[in-house]
N, C-alpha and C positions, 0 to 999 in steps of 0.2 A: 361290245362293252357290256360289262355286268356291274352296274353301280350299286353301292350299298345304300341303305335308307338315308344316310346323311346327305346323299346327293340326289334323292328322288325328285326334288323340286327344281333342280338346276336344269337349264336348257340342254337339250340333247345335241351333242356335237354333230356337225354335218358329215356326210359320207355314206356310201352304200355298203351294206354288209357283203362279205365274201361268201356267205352261206345264207340261204333263205329256206325256211321251213314252210312247205306248202301244204295246207290243210283243206281238203274238200269236205264240206259238211252239208247235211240235209236232215232237218227235223230231229236234231239231237242236242238241244242246249245243255242238258245235264252232262252228257258224255263230253261235249266240247269243253265245258268248264273244267272237267277233270284233266283232259288232255292239255289245256292251256296252263293249268296249275303245275303239271309236270314240267312244262317248258319254263315257267317262272322260277323253278327250282334248279335249273341247269347251271353248271359251273363253267360252261364254255364262255370264252371272251367275246366273241363277235358272231351274232346271227340275227337275222330278221325273221318276221313271221307274216305270212300272207294267208288269210282265211277267205275262202270263197264259199258262199252259202246258196243253196238251191232249195231252201225250205218252202213248204206250202204257205206258211203264215209268216210271222215276224222272223227276221234273221236271228241266228243264234246269239249274236252279240247284243241284241236288244233285251236279253234276259240278264238278271242281276249277276249270276255266277260268271258267265263268260265275259261280261262287261268289266267286272272287277279284275279279272285276270289279265285282260288286255290292257287295262290302265296300269296294272303292276308291271307288265312287260315294258310298256313305254317308259314308266318311271325308272326302270332299270337301265334305260338307254337303248332298248331294242327298237329297231324300225318295225312298226306294225302297220299293216294295211288290211282293210276289210272290203270285200267285193261281193256284190250280188250278181248272180249269173243265171239268167233264164233266156230262153226255155231250156228244159233239160233235153240233152241229146245223148245222154249216156255217160258212163264212168270215164271212158277213154277221152271223150271230148272235154269233160270237166278237167281232167288232168292236163290236157294240152292247153286249155285256157289258162290254168294256173302257171304252167311253164312259160307261156308267152307273156304273162303278167310280171314275170321275174326276169332280171338280167344278171343274177348272181352266177358266178362260175361253178358253184356247187349248190345243188338243190336236194333237199330232203323231203320226200313225199311221206307225210305222216297221216294216217287215218284218224278220224275224229273220235275214235274209241280206244285210244292207246295212251297209257301213262308211261312216261320215261323216267327212269331213275336219274339222279342228278348228274352222273358222269356220262350219260348216253351220247349226247351230241358231241362232246369233246372227244370221246373214244371213237365214234364213227369218223370224225374228221381226221384223227390221227391214223386210223386204219386205212382210209382212202389214200392219204398222202404216203403212207409207208408202202402199201401194196401196189399202188400205181395202176390199178385195174379200173374198169368202167364204173363199177358200183360196189358198195358194201351194204349189208343190211342186218338188222337185228329182228329176227322173227318174233312175233308176239307170242306170249305164253299165257295160258289159262291157269292161274294159280289155284283154282278150285280142284285141279287135278294133281296137286303135289303128293297126294297119297295114292296115286294111280300110276306107278311106274310101268312102262311098256317096253321091256327089253326086246320084244319081237319087232318093234318099229324102228329101232335105232342101229341096226346092224350095218346100215350103209354109211354111217358117220365116218368121215375121213378128213383129217386136217391137211391143209396145204402146207407141206413141209418146205417147199421151195416157192418161187414166184408163182402168183396166180396166173394161170394160162387161159387163153381163149378156149372155149369149149362149145361144141355144137350140141344143143339140147332140143329134144322134142319128146313126144309121148312114147316113142319107140326106143329112145336112147336108154342104155342101162342106168344112167344117172337119174332118170325120171323118178325112180322109186325113192329118191332122197326126200321127196315131198313129205313122207311120213315122219321125218325128223322133227317137223314143226307142229305135229299134233299135240294137243293137250299141254302137258308140262314137260315134254320130252327133253327140251334143251336144259331145263333146270336140273333134271336127273343126270343128263350127260355132264353138265358142268360139275356136279357133285362128284361124279365118278373120276373126272379129270383131276379134281383137287385131291381126292383120296389117293390116287396113284402118282401124284407128284408132277403131272404133266401141265398143271395150271396153278400158278401161284396167285395169291391175293393181289388184286390190282392189275393183273395181266389179262390179255385177251389173245385168242387164237382165231385165225381164219380157217374156215372149213368149206368143203365142196357142197354145193346146193343144187336143187332142181330149180327153185326160185325162192324169193322171200316176199312175204306179204306184210303190209301194214306200216313198215318203217324202213325206207330204202334211201340211201344217200348216193346220188349220181354225180359224176363229173359231167357238167352240162354239155361240154363239147362232145363227149362220147355219146350221150343220149341223143343229141340232135343229129349227129352224123349217122345214127342208126334209124332216123325217122321219128324218134320220140313216140308220141301217141297220135300222130297224124292219120293213122289207119282208122280212126274213129268213123271216117266217112264210109268205110266198107262194112260197118256193123250197124245193126238196128239199135235204137236207143236202149232197149232192154237187153243187156248183156253182162257178162262177168268175165274175169280172167284177163282183163286188159293189161294188168301189170305183168302177167306171165309173158305175153307177147313181147312187150317192150324189153323185158330183162333178157329173154332168149336172144334177141337181136344184139343187144349190147354184149352179152356173154360170148357170142361167136366172134366178135371183133376184138373185144378188150378184156374179156373175163369178168367174173363177178364172184363175190364171196360172202358167206355168212360170217358173223362175228359171235363168238361164244366167250364168256357168258353173255347171253342177251340181257339187256336192261330194259326191254320193252314188255309191258304187261297189258294183256288184252282185258278190257273191262267186262267182256262176256255178256254184253247187252245183245238183245235180239238184233239180227241184221236188218238193215234197211234195204238191202238188195234181195228182194223176195223173188224176182223173176230171174232164174238162172238157166233157162232152157237153151240159151245161146252162149256157148263157151268160146271166147274170142280165139283161143289157141287152136281150137278145132276148125272154126270157120276160116281162119287165116292160115291153116296148116300149109297150104301151097306156097305162101309168100311170107311166112312169119320171119324170115331172115333177110328180106330185101332191104336195101338201103334207101335213103330218102329220095334219091334220084329215080327210084323205080316205084315209089309209092303212088 
């Protein structure tokens, strides 16, 4: 439900949302406020928001900006929950915690430094329903790179002309080089090219082949859980990166996954809070990255 200001003071109707946006956050109240402001501007009818905080000090929602945006989301009729989660056991464990805190059939993992344009959540929902695959994502774009076209990085771009098919992906697969598509503002430049050549009209979207998508990914819960979700966190040290890559590769192999262009996700380009990247989950788990939950 997306209520207008005339209804902000009315009681929220009961019921659980069919889609929940899961936001892990840590030591980023300013970025979190911007991310939540993007959600408050969404035109989607029905979604909830769950924020899980692992900050060293006060939780993000104890600061004025995030608190105001959470109040606005609740006034709009969104189901909002805030959780504190300690101790830190790594990114994968935090995502698994958020997944287990939700019961929605569709879950959108959204990083705490991503602003979404008003139609993003609705478009992702439409794309997932239309394509019937395991997940769809909007890769984050750094708009400071709009004057930095990189034609040498977008040669692997390929639209799904038919149904999205399952695909086995790893670091040796030919499709792995698609990761370059999501550098800088490459998707914005690709979208402009598609518009110029008439392959993309205003208000439309296209699914394309990916290596993986970071920052903004909508899963069919059933597909994610059948592939083990992020339960592999137990096999990783707390300091790791690339947990989303592992989860997506597993889902891609069984159900397929797609990126959506044009992307409506904007990266805030703040310094990363994941400073220790010596352990890459997709490398550590290379031998079992595609196992199902019964084998994890």
